N, CA, C and O atoms as a GROMACS GRO file, in nm:
protein
  404
    1MET      N    1   9.428   9.332   9.315
    1MET     CA    2   9.469   9.444   9.397
    1MET      C    3   9.495   9.397   9.540
    1MET      O    4   9.594   9.439   9.600
    2SER      N    5   9.409   9.313   9.594
    2SER     CA    6   9.432   9.265   9.730
    2SER      C    7   9.553   9.173   9.737
    2SER      O    8   9.617   9.164   9.841
    3ASP      N    9   9.585   9.106   9.625
    3ASP     CA   10   9.702   9.019   9.622
    3ASP      C   11   9.830   9.100   9.638
    3ASP      O   12   9.918   9.061   9.714
    4SER      N   13   9.841   9.214   9.568
    4SER     CA   14   9.961   9.296   9.579
    4SER      C   15   9.972   9.356   9.718
    4SER      O   16  10.082   9.370   9.771
    5ALA      N   17   9.859   9.394   9.778
    5ALA     CA   18   9.861   9.447   9.914
    5ALA      C   19   9.903   9.338  10.011
    5ALA      O   20   9.973   9.363  10.109
    6HIS      N   21   9.858   9.216   9.983
    6HIS     CA   22   9.892   9.102  10.067
    6HIS      C   23  10.041   9.072  10.059
    6HIS      O   24  10.104   9.037  10.159
    7GLU      N   25  10.098   9.087   9.939
    7GLU     CA   26  10.239   9.059   9.918
    7GLU      C   27  10.328   9.159   9.989
    7GLU      O   28  10.442   9.126  10.023
    8SER      N   29  10.280   9.281  10.011
    8SER     CA   30  10.363   9.385  10.070
    8SER      C   31  10.372   9.372  10.223
    8SER      O   32  10.446   9.448  10.287
    9ARG      N   33  10.300   9.278  10.279
    9ARG     CA   34  10.302   9.261  10.424
    9ARG      C   35  10.436   9.206  10.471
    9ARG      O   36  10.498   9.122  10.406
   10THR      N   37  10.478   9.256  10.586
   10THR     CA   38  10.603   9.212  10.647
   10THR      C   39  10.570   9.133  10.772
   10THR      O   40  10.474   9.164  10.842
   11THR      N   41  10.648   9.032  10.800
   11THR     CA   42  10.633   8.956  10.923
   11THR      C   43  10.741   9.003  11.020
   11THR      O   44  10.860   9.002  10.988
   12VAL      N   45  10.697   9.044  11.139
   12VAL     CA   46  10.789   9.096  11.239
   12VAL      C   47  10.764   9.022  11.370
   12VAL      O   48  10.650   9.012  11.416
   13ARG      N   49  10.871   8.971  11.429
   13ARG     CA   50  10.861   8.905  11.560
   13ARG      C   51  10.897   9.007  11.666
   13ARG      O   52  11.003   9.071  11.660
   14VAL      N   53  10.808   9.022  11.766
   14VAL     CA   54  10.831   9.116  11.874
   14VAL      C   55  10.807   9.047  12.008
   14VAL      O   56  10.744   8.941  12.014
   15ARG      N   57  10.856   9.108  12.113
   15ARG     CA   58  10.834   9.056  12.248
   15ARG      C   59  10.762   9.164  12.328
   15ARG      O   60  10.809   9.278  12.338
   16ILE      N   61  10.648   9.127  12.383
   16ILE     CA   62  10.568   9.218  12.465
   16ILE      C   63  10.534   9.146  12.594
   16ILE      O   64  10.478   9.036  12.593
   17ALA      N   65  10.569   9.209  12.705
   17ALA     CA   66  10.542   9.153  12.839
   17ALA      C   67  10.593   9.009  12.852
   17ALA      O   68  10.526   8.924  12.911
   18GLY      N   69  10.710   8.985  12.796
   18GLY     CA   70  10.772   8.854  12.810
   18GLY      C   71  10.721   8.749  12.713
   18GLY      O   72  10.771   8.636  12.712
   19GLU      N   73  10.624   8.783  12.631
   19GLU     CA   74  10.568   8.689  12.533
   19GLU      C   75  10.614   8.730  12.394
   19GLU      O   76  10.624   8.849  12.364
   20GLU      N   77  10.640   8.631  12.309
   20GLU     CA   78  10.681   8.660  12.172
   20GLU      C   79  10.559   8.652  12.081
   20GLU      O   80  10.477   8.561  12.092
   21TYR      N   81  10.549   8.749  11.990
   21TYR     CA   82  10.438   8.756  11.896
   21TYR      C   83  10.494   8.773  11.755
   21TYR      O   84  10.595   8.840  11.735
   22THR      N   85  10.427   8.712  11.659
   22THR     CA   86  10.460   8.732  11.519
   22THR      C   87  10.349   8.817  11.459
   22THR      O   88  10.233   8.778  11.457
   23LEU      N   89  10.388   8.933  11.410
   23LEU     CA   90  10.291   9.028  11.355
   23LEU      C   91  10.307   9.035  11.204
   23LEU      O   92  10.419   9.043  11.153
   24ARG      N   93  10.196   9.033  11.133
   24ARG     CA   94  10.197   9.055  10.988
   24ARG      C   95  10.141   9.195  10.967
   24ARG      O   96  10.029   9.225  11.009
   25THR      N   97  10.221   9.280  10.902
   25THR     CA   98  10.182   9.420  10.894
   25THR      C   99  10.224   9.483  10.762
   25THR      O  100  10.318   9.436  10.697
   26ASP      N  101  10.155   9.588  10.724
   26ASP     CA  102  10.192   9.668  10.608
   26ASP      C  103  10.290   9.777  10.647
   26ASP      O  104  10.351   9.841  10.561
   27ALA      N  105  10.305   9.798  10.778
   27ALA     CA  106  10.393   9.905  10.828
   27ALA      C  107  10.539   9.864  10.819
   27ALA      O  108  10.572   9.746  10.808
   28ASP      N  109  10.625   9.962  10.824
   28ASP     CA  110  10.769   9.942  10.826
   28ASP      C  111  10.808   9.862  10.950
   28ASP      O  112  10.748   9.878  11.056
   29GLU      N  113  10.908   9.776  10.937
   29GLU     CA  114  10.950   9.691  11.048
   29GLU      C  115  10.994   9.772  11.169
   29GLU      O  116  10.958   9.739  11.282
   30ALA      N  117  11.070   9.878  11.147
   30ALA     CA  118  11.118   9.960  11.258
   30ALA      C  119  11.001  10.026  11.331
   30ALA      O  120  11.000  10.034  11.454
   31TYR      N  121  10.902  10.072  11.255
   31TYR     CA  122  10.784  10.134  11.315
   31TYR      C  123  10.707  10.031  11.397
   31TYR      O  124  10.662  10.061  11.508
   32THR      N  125  10.692   9.912  11.343
   32THR     CA  126  10.621   9.805  11.414
   32THR      C  127  10.691   9.772  11.544
   32THR      O  128  10.626   9.752  11.647
   33ARG      N  129  10.823   9.767  11.542
   33ARG     CA  130  10.900   9.740  11.664
   33ARG      C  131  10.883   9.853  11.766
   33ARG      O  132  10.875   9.828  11.886
   34ARG      N  133  10.879   9.977  11.718
   34ARG     CA  134  10.857  10.090  11.809
   34ARG      C  135  10.719  10.082  11.875
   34ARG      O  136  10.705  10.108  11.994
   35CYS      N  137  10.619  10.044  11.796
   35CYS     CA  138  10.484  10.028  11.852
   35CYS      C  139  10.482   9.919  11.959
   35CYS      O  140  10.426   9.938  12.067
   36ALA      N  141  10.544   9.807  11.928
   36ALA     CA  142  10.548   9.696  12.023
   36ALA      C  143  10.625   9.736  12.149
   36ALA      O  144  10.585   9.700  12.260
   37ALA      N  145  10.734   9.810  12.132
   37ALA     CA  146  10.813   9.854  12.248
   37ALA      C  147  10.732   9.948  12.337
   37ALA      O  148  10.743   9.943  12.459
   38LEU      N  149  10.651  10.034  12.276
   38LEU     CA  150  10.567  10.125  12.353
   38LEU      C  151  10.463  10.046  12.434
   38LEU      O  152  10.441  10.076  12.552
   39VAL      N  153  10.400   9.948  12.372
   39VAL     CA  154  10.303   9.864  12.443
   39VAL      C  155  10.372   9.788  12.556
   39VAL      O  156  10.320   9.780  12.667
   40ASP      N  157  10.488   9.733  12.527
   40ASP     CA  158  10.564   9.659  12.628
   40ASP      C  159  10.599   9.751  12.746
   40ASP      O  160  10.582   9.714  12.862
   41GLU      N  161  10.648   9.869  12.714
   41GLU     CA  162  10.684   9.966  12.818
   41GLU      C  163  10.564  10.002  12.905
   41GLU      O  164  10.575  10.006  13.028
   42ARG      N  165  10.450  10.027  12.841
   42ARG     CA  166  10.330  10.066  12.915
   42ARG      C  167  10.280   9.950  13.001
   42ARG      O  168  10.238   9.971  13.115
   43MET      N  169  10.285   9.829  12.948
   43MET     CA  170  10.241   9.713  13.025
   43MET      C  171  10.331   9.690  13.145
   43MET      O  172  10.283   9.656  13.254
   44ARG      N  173  10.460   9.708  13.127
   44ARG     CA  174  10.553   9.690  13.239
   44ARG      C  175  10.531   9.798  13.345
   44ARG      O  176  10.536   9.769  13.465
   45ALA      N  177  10.505   9.920  13.302
   45ALA     CA  178  10.480  10.030  13.396
   45ALA      C  179  10.353  10.005  13.477
   45ALA      O  180  10.348  10.036  13.596
   46ILE      N  181  10.253   9.950  13.413
   46ILE     CA  182  10.125   9.925  13.480
   46ILE      C  183  10.130   9.797  13.562
   46ILE      O  184  10.089   9.794  13.678
   47GLY      N  185  10.181   9.691  13.500
   47GLY     CA  186  10.182   9.560  13.565
   47GLY      C  187  10.291   9.544  13.667
   47GLY      O  188  10.270   9.490  13.775
   48GLY      N  189  10.410   9.591  13.631
   48GLY     CA  190  10.524   9.577  13.720
   48GLY      C  191  10.538   9.435  13.770
   48GLY      O  192  10.534   9.340  13.691
   49ASP      N  193  10.554   9.422  13.897
   49ASP     CA  194  10.567   9.289  13.959
   49ASP      C  195  10.435   9.244  14.022
   49ASP      O  196  10.433   9.147  14.098
   50SER      N  197  10.328   9.314  13.991
   50SER     CA  198  10.199   9.280  14.052
   50SER      C  199  10.139   9.155  13.992
   50SER      O  200  10.183   9.107  13.887
   51ALA      N  201  10.041   9.103  14.058
   51ALA     CA  202   9.970   8.984  14.010
   51ALA      C  203   9.843   9.026  13.937
   51ALA      O  204   9.741   8.957  13.944
   52LEU      N  205   9.848   9.139  13.868
   52LEU     CA  206   9.732   9.193  13.799
   52LEU      C  207   9.681   9.100  13.690
   52LEU      O  208   9.561   9.095  13.664
   53GLY      N  209   9.769   9.026  13.628
   53GLY     CA  210   9.730   8.936  13.519
   53GLY      C  211   9.752   9.003  13.386
   53GLY      O  212   9.733   9.124  13.370
   54ALA      N  213   9.792   8.921  13.289
   54ALA     CA  214   9.827   8.974  13.157
   54ALA      C  215   9.710   9.043  13.088
   54ALA      O  216   9.726   9.148  13.027
   55LYS      N  217   9.592   8.983  13.096
   55LYS     CA  218   9.476   9.041  13.028
   55LYS      C  219   9.439   9.177  13.086
   55LYS      O  220   9.417   9.273  13.012
   56LYS      N  221   9.433   9.186  13.219
   56LYS     CA  222   9.400   9.314  13.282
   56LYS      C  223   9.509   9.417  13.257
   56LYS      O  224   9.479   9.535  13.235
   57THR      N  225   9.634   9.374  13.260
   57THR     CA  226   9.745   9.465  13.232
   57THR      C  227   9.735   9.518  13.090
   57THR      O  228   9.755   9.637  13.067
   58ALA      N  229   9.704   9.431  12.995
   58ALA     CA  230   9.690   9.472  12.855
   58ALA      C  231   9.575   9.571  12.838
   58ALA      O  232   9.588   9.669  12.764
   59ILE      N  233   9.464   9.547  12.906
   59ILE     CA  234   9.350   9.638  12.898
   59ILE      C  235   9.385   9.773  12.958
   59ILE      O  236   9.351   9.877  12.902
   60MET      N  237   9.452   9.772  13.072
   60MET     CA  238   9.492   9.897  13.136
   60MET      C  239   9.592   9.973  13.047
   60MET      O  240   9.585  10.095  13.036
   61ALA      N  241   9.685   9.901  12.984
   61ALA     CA  242   9.781   9.964  12.893
   61ALA      C  243   9.708  10.024  12.773
   61ALA      O  244   9.740  10.136  12.730
   62ALA      N  245   9.611   9.952  12.718
   62ALA     CA  246   9.534  10.003  12.605
   62ALA      C  247   9.457  10.128  12.644
   62ALA      O  248   9.451  10.224  12.567
   63LEU      N  249   9.398  10.129  12.762
   63LEU     CA  250   9.326  10.248  12.809
   63LEU      C  251   9.421  10.366  12.829
   63LEU      O  252   9.388  10.479  12.795
   64SER      N  253   9.538  10.339  12.883
   64SER     CA  254   9.637  10.443  12.904
   64SER      C  255   9.683  10.502  12.771
   64SER      O  256   9.693  10.624  12.757
   65LEU      N  257   9.712  10.416  12.673
   65LEU     CA  258   9.754  10.464  12.542
   65LEU      C  259   9.641  10.539  12.472
   65LEU      O  260   9.665  10.638  12.402
   66SER      N  261   9.518  10.492  12.489
   66SER     CA  262   9.402  10.560  12.430
   66SER      C  263   9.386  10.700  12.490
   66SER      O  264   9.356  10.795  12.419
   67ASP      N  265   9.406  10.710  12.621
   67ASP     CA  266   9.400  10.839  12.687
   67ASP      C  267   9.504  10.934  12.629
   67ASP      O  268   9.474  11.050  12.600
   68ASP      N  269   9.627  10.886  12.613
   68ASP     CA  270   9.733  10.968  12.553
   68ASP      C  271   9.692  11.015  12.414
   68ASP      O  272   9.708  11.133  12.381
   69LEU      N  273   9.641  10.924  12.332
   69LEU     CA  274   9.601  10.956  12.196
   69LEU      C  275   9.491  11.062  12.194
   69LEU      O  276   9.500  11.160  12.120
   70LEU      N  277   9.388  11.043  12.275
   70LEU     CA  278   9.275  11.137  12.276
   70LEU      C  279   9.317  11.275  12.326
   70LEU      O  280   9.270  11.376  12.276
   71GLN      N  281   9.406  11.279  12.426
   71GLN     CA  282   9.456  11.408  12.474
   71GLN      C  283   9.535  11.480  12.364
   71GLN      O  284   9.521  11.601  12.346
   72GLN      N  285   9.618  11.405  12.292
   72GLN     CA  286   9.695  11.464  12.182
   72GLN      C  287   9.602  11.516  12.072
   72GLN      O  288   9.622  11.626  12.020
   73ARG      N  289   9.502  11.438  12.038
   73ARG     CA  290   9.406  11.481  11.935
   73ARG      C  291   9.337  11.610  11.978
   73ARG      O  292   9.321  11.702  11.897
   74GLU      N  293   9.297  11.618  12.104
   74GLU     CA  294   9.230  11.738  12.153
   74GLU      C  295   9.324  11.859  12.148
   74GLU      O  296   9.284  11.967  12.105
   75ARG      N  297   9.449  11.839  12.192
   75ARG     CA  298   9.546  11.948  12.188
   75ARG      C  299   9.569  11.997  12.047
   75ARG      O  300   9.567  12.117  12.022
   76PHE      N  301   9.590  11.903  11.953
   76PHE     CA  302   9.614  11.943  11.814
   76PHE      C  303   9.489  12.003  11.752
   76PHE      O  304   9.498  12.096  11.671
   77GLY      N  305   9.373  11.951  11.788
   77GLY     CA  306   9.247  12.006  11.736
   77GLY      C  307   9.229  12.150  11.782
   77GLY      O  308   9.190  12.236  11.703
   78ASN      N  309   9.258  12.176  11.909
   78ASN     CA  310   9.247  12.313  11.961
   78ASN      C  311   9.346  12.406  11.891
   78ASN      O  312   9.311  12.519  11.856
   79ARG      N  313   9.468  12.358  11.870
   79ARG     CA  314   9.568  12.439  11.800
   79ARG      C  315   9.526  12.467  11.657
   79ARG      O  316   9.542  12.579  11.607
   80ALA      N  317   9.472  12.367  11.591
   80ALA     CA  318   9.429  12.383  11.452
   80ALA      C  319   9.316  12.486  11.443
   80ALA      O  320   9.314  12.568  11.351
   81GLU      N  321   9.222  12.482  11.538
   81GLU     CA  322   9.113  12.579  11.539
   81GLU      C  323   9.166  12.720  11.559
   81GLU      O  324   9.121  12.813  11.491
   82LYS      N  325   9.262  12.738  11.651
   82LYS     CA  326   9.320  12.871  11.675
   82LYS      C  327   9.393  12.921  11.551
   82LYS      O  328   9.381  13.038  11.514
   83LEU      N  329   9.470  12.832  11.488
   83LEU     CA  330   9.542  12.872  11.367
   83LEU      C  331   9.447  12.908  11.254
   83LEU      O  332   9.471  13.005  11.181
   84ALA      N  333   9.340  12.832  11.239
   84ALA     CA  334   9.241  12.860  11.134
   84ALA      C  335   9.177  12.996  11.159
   84ALA      O  336   9.154  13.072  11.065
   85GLY      N  337   9.147  13.026  11.285
   85GLY     CA  338   9.089  13.156  11.320
   85GLY      C  339   9.185  13.270  11.287
   85GLY      O  340   9.144  13.373  11.233
   86ARG      N  341   9.311  13.251  11.320
   86ARG     CA  342   9.411  13.355  11.291
   86ARG      C  343   9.428  13.373  11.141
   86ARG      O  344   9.444  13.485  11.093
   87LEU      N  345   9.425  13.263  11.067
   87LEU     CA  346   9.437  13.270  10.922
   87LEU      C  347   9.319  13.344  10.861
   87LEU      O  348   9.336  13.428  10.773
   88GLU      N  349   9.198  13.313  10.909
   88GLU     CA  350   9.079  13.382  10.859
   88GLU      C  351   9.086  13.531  10.888
   88GLU      O  352   9.050  13.613  10.804
   89GLU      N  353   9.133  13.567  11.008
   89GLU     CA  354   9.148  13.708  11.044
   89GLU      C  355   9.249  13.778  10.953
   89GLU      O  356   9.225  13.889  10.907
   90ALA      N  357   9.361  13.711  10.927
   90ALA     CA  358   9.465  13.769  10.841
   90ALA      C  359   9.413  13.785  10.698
   90ALA      O  360   9.439  13.886  10.634
   91LEU      N  361   9.339  13.685  10.650
   91LEU     CA  362   9.284  13.696  10.514
   91LEU      C  363   9.180  13.806  10.505
   91LEU      O  364   9.173  13.878  10.405
   92ALA      N  365   9.097  13.819  10.609
   92ALA     CA  366   8.996  13.923  10.611
   92ALA      C  367   9.061  14.062  10.614
   92ALA      O  368   9.017  14.154  10.545
   93ALA      N  369   9.166  14.075  10.694
   93ALA     CA  370   9.236  14.204  10.702
   93ALA      C  371   9.302  14.237  10.569
   93ALA      O  372   9.304  14.353  10.527
   94SER      N  373   9.356  14.135  10.503
   94SER     CA  374   9.420  14.154  10.374
   94SER      C  375   9.318  14.195  10.268
   94SER      O  376   9.345  14.282  10.185
   95SER      N  377   9.200  14.133  10.272
   95SER     CA  378   9.093  14.166  10.177
   95SER      C  379   9.040  14.305  10.202
   95SER      O  380   9.009  14.377  10.107
   96ALA      N  381   9.028  14.344  10.327
   96ALA     CA  382   8.976  14.475  10.364
   96ALA      C  383   9.074  14.585  10.321
   96ALA      O  384   9.032  14.698  10.294
   97GLY      N  385   9.200  14.553  10.316
   97GLY     CA  386   9.301  14.649  10.278
   97GLY      C  387   9.312  14.668  10.128
   97GLY      O  388   9.399  14.741  10.080
   98GLY      N  389   9.228  14.603  10.054
   98GLY     CA  390   9.226  14.617   9.910
   98GLY      C  391   9.319  14.522   9.837
   98GLY      O  392   9.328  14.523   9.714
   99GLY      N  393   9.389  14.438   9.916
   99GLY     CA  394   9.475  14.339   9.853
   99GLY      C  395   9.593  14.399   9.782
   99GLY      O  396   9.655  14.333   9.698
  100ALA      N  397   9.628  14.525   9.812
  100ALA     CA  398   9.744  14.588   9.749
  100ALA      C  399   9.871  14.520   9.794
  100ALA      O  400   9.884  14.486   9.911
  101GLY      N  401   9.963  14.501   9.704
  101GLY     CA  402  10.084  14.433   9.746
  101GLY      C  403  10.193  14.459   9.658
  101GLY      O  404  10.303  14.409   9.680
   0.00000   0.00000   0.00000
């Protein structure tokens, strides 16, 4: 089973912050390139022409992307809770009405 999963891996060469990397991934090549482009974009936005250093820039980019992810999760979690509440209310109202239809 692990052999077939291993065989499905794709090798993708990407460039991030001026460095070339070879990634082995189970993800689609286009998706992998989009991920790399996002990291590259974020690193360039943070690092710019500063002498921050690649490691610090990468850490700052990772923190920035993590912040984006956590904010999105919170937003979607709040929306899901509101929708679940509305659904429960609608189901309760439907049950109280005798379910006639």
